[in-house]
Backbone as ProteinMPNN parsed JSONL, in Angstrom:
{"seq_chain_A": "MSKTEQAAQREQRLAAKLRENLRRRKGQAKARAGSEQQAPNPQAAPGADTVNKP", "coords_chain_A": {"N_chain_A": [[92.47, 140.27, 82.227], [95.42, 138.925, 81.677], [96.865, 136.431, 79.713], [99.197, 135.256, 80.882], [98.834, 135.92, 83.518], [96.566, 134.336, 84.034], [97.647, 131.948, 83.635], [99.531, 131.809, 85.636], [97.778, 131.932, 87.924], [96.426, 129.513, 87.486], [98.423, 127.809, 87.799], [99.029, 128.075, 90.609], [96.745, 127.38, 91.766], [96.658, 124.568, 90.905], [99.042, 123.649, 92.269], [98.208, 124.111, 94.844], [96.183, 122.172, 95.13], [97.636, 119.797, 94.665], [99.379, 119.801, 96.858], [97.396, 119.481, 98.891], [96.183, 117.059, 98.151], [98.385, 115.331, 98.445], [98.817, 115.56, 101.327], [96.433, 114.424, 102.176], [96.686, 111.752, 101.093], [98.974, 110.886, 102.49], [97.982, 110.898, 105.145], [96.049, 108.855, 104.953], [97.684, 106.659, 104.193], [99.219, 106.569, 106.526], [97.246, 105.918, 108.387], [96.307, 103.379, 107.357], [98.746, 102.005, 107.823], [98.855, 101.966, 110.548], [96.55, 100.652, 111.25], [97.098, 98.151, 110.339], [99.145, 97.298, 111.967], [97.876, 97.222, 114.415], [95.88, 95.222, 114.008], [96.627, 92.657, 112.676], [96.417, 90.573, 109.689], [94.613, 87.585, 110.031], [96.204, 84.363, 110.19], [95.616, 81.865, 107.843], [94.573, 78.425, 108.288], [96.924, 75.916, 107.904], [97.249, 74.517, 104.662], [94.538, 75.087, 104.071], [93.874, 76.535, 101.996], [94.441, 75.259, 99.702], [93.921, 72.896, 97.058], [92.858, 69.571, 97.437], [94.167, 66.91, 95.526], [93.463, 63.899, 94.019]], "CA_chain_A": [[93.488, 139.401, 82.857], [96.258, 138.379, 80.595], [97.155, 134.845, 79.716], [100.263, 134.973, 81.883], [98.262, 135.999, 84.846], [95.592, 133.139, 84.089], [98.474, 130.739, 83.747], [100.064, 131.764, 87.086], [96.627, 131.573, 88.892], [96.169, 128.135, 87.309], [99.58, 127.022, 88.374], [98.868, 128.226, 92.117], [95.605, 126.372, 92.071], [97.077, 123.166, 90.919], [100.041, 123.382, 93.202], [97.504, 123.994, 96.175], [95.424, 120.95, 95.094], [98.603, 118.806, 94.789], [99.744, 119.776, 98.293], [96.287, 118.99, 99.654], [96.059, 115.598, 97.779], [99.588, 114.706, 99.171], [98.578, 115.43, 102.783], [95.302, 113.496, 102.319], [97.197, 110.36, 100.938], [99.858, 110.384, 103.528], [97.164, 110.606, 106.263], [95.484, 107.565, 104.639], [98.809, 105.775, 104.279], [99.564, 106.426, 107.959], [96.132, 105.19, 109.034], [96.397, 102.083, 106.999], [99.873, 101.328, 108.434], [98.528, 101.877, 112.057], [95.438, 99.604, 111.503], [97.731, 96.868, 110.141], [99.933, 96.976, 113.195], [97.031, 96.872, 115.465], [95.124, 94.032, 113.724], [97.29, 91.902, 111.542], [95.623, 89.569, 109.15], [94.778, 86.304, 110.68], [96.652, 83.397, 109.2], [94.764, 80.739, 107.604], [94.997, 77.065, 108.617], [97.881, 75.28, 106.773], [96.632, 73.819, 103.645], [93.21, 75.381, 103.816], [93.532, 77.246, 100.78], [94.937, 74.285, 98.746], [92.812, 71.767, 96.667], [93.383, 68.12, 97.552], [93.97, 66.211, 94.367], [93.64, 62.422, 94.285]], "C_chain_A": [[94.221, 138.844, 81.653], [96.467, 136.98, 80.67], [98.261, 134.512, 80.597], [99.636, 134.882, 83.194], [97.279, 134.755, 85.056], [96.485, 131.954, 84.327], [99.104, 130.802, 85.061], [99.139, 131.376, 88.066], [96.473, 130.063, 88.799], [97.293, 127.213, 88.112], [99.489, 126.942, 89.943], [97.786, 127.283, 92.466], [95.942, 124.914, 92.063], [98.17, 122.75, 91.789], [99.239, 123.247, 94.619], [96.79, 122.563, 96.164], [96.405, 119.687, 95.231], [98.977, 118.622, 96.215], [98.555, 119.165, 99.17], [96.006, 117.542, 99.516], [97.252, 114.884, 98.485], [99.375, 114.482, 100.562], [97.466, 114.331, 103.128], [95.831, 112.032, 102.118], [98.109, 110.013, 101.949], [99.095, 110.098, 104.76], [96.562, 109.071, 106.132], [96.528, 106.408, 104.786], [99.261, 105.354, 105.863], [98.522, 105.644, 108.67], [96.147, 103.796, 108.738], [97.608, 101.308, 107.623], [99.524, 101.108, 109.952], [97.429, 100.767, 112.245], [96.082, 98.215, 111.23], [98.603, 96.378, 111.244], [99.09, 96.644, 114.324], [96.243, 95.53, 115.393], [95.715, 93.387, 112.476], [96.303, 90.878, 111.004], [95.704, 88.255, 109.772], [95.288, 85.216, 109.708], [95.71, 82.263, 109.039], [95.312, 79.407, 107.997], [95.992, 76.552, 107.695], [97.095, 74.472, 105.91], [95.117, 74.117, 103.481], [92.877, 75.86, 102.56], [94.087, 76.443, 99.444], [93.883, 73.208, 98.344], [93.514, 70.491, 96.77], [93.15, 67.464, 96.216], [94.323, 64.865, 94.698], [94.928, 61.888, 93.769]], "O_chain_A": [[93.6, 138.34, 80.717], [96.232, 136.381, 81.72], [98.236, 133.383, 81.086], [99.837, 133.919, 83.934], [97.21, 134.218, 86.162], [96.158, 131.059, 85.107], [99.209, 129.72, 85.639], [99.465, 130.617, 88.978], [96.394, 129.376, 89.818], [97.094, 126.223, 88.817], [99.815, 125.911, 90.532], [97.918, 126.47, 93.38], [95.623, 124.14, 92.965], [98.273, 121.556, 92.07], [99.572, 122.389, 95.436], [96.847, 121.863, 97.175], [96.036, 118.675, 95.827], [98.93, 117.52, 96.763], [98.817, 118.398, 100.096], [95.661, 116.842, 100.468], [97.017, 113.84, 99.094], [99.666, 113.396, 101.065], [97.526, 113.546, 104.075], [95.46, 111.155, 102.898], [98.094, 108.846, 102.34], [99.448, 109.141, 105.45], [96.605, 108.251, 107.049], [96.274, 105.371, 105.399], [99.55, 104.237, 106.292], [98.847, 104.781, 109.485], [96.024, 102.982, 109.653], [97.5, 100.116, 107.909], [99.921, 100.089, 110.518], [97.404, 100.063, 113.254], [95.663, 97.219, 111.82], [98.777, 95.174, 111.433], [99.497, 95.849, 115.171], [95.975, 94.841, 116.377], [95.262, 93.623, 111.356], [95.458, 90.369, 111.741], [96.814, 87.797, 110.044], [94.86, 85.155, 108.556], [95.095, 81.777, 109.989], [96.536, 79.287, 108.032], [95.783, 76.86, 106.522], [96.257, 73.724, 106.416], [94.47, 73.371, 102.745], [91.776, 75.669, 102.044], [94.139, 76.965, 98.331], [93.106, 72.712, 99.159], [94.624, 70.318, 96.266], [92.003, 67.446, 95.769], [95.244, 64.581, 95.464], [95.206, 60.698, 93.915]]}, "name": "protein", "num_of_chains": 1, "seq": "MSKTEQAAQREQRLAAKLRENLRRRKGQAKARAGSEQQAPNPQAAPGADTVNKP"}
């Protein structure tokens, strides 16, 4: 196998992995967006996260 053939095969493998990664990350982002819409973060009580100074 020549170096150009090896390089072409490598490019094809990398392109396939990139497409697979993109699909996986899009799915994860979609799932995250869907879960945020279903269960938004509860709001803390006003002033609960502040420290009272004398």
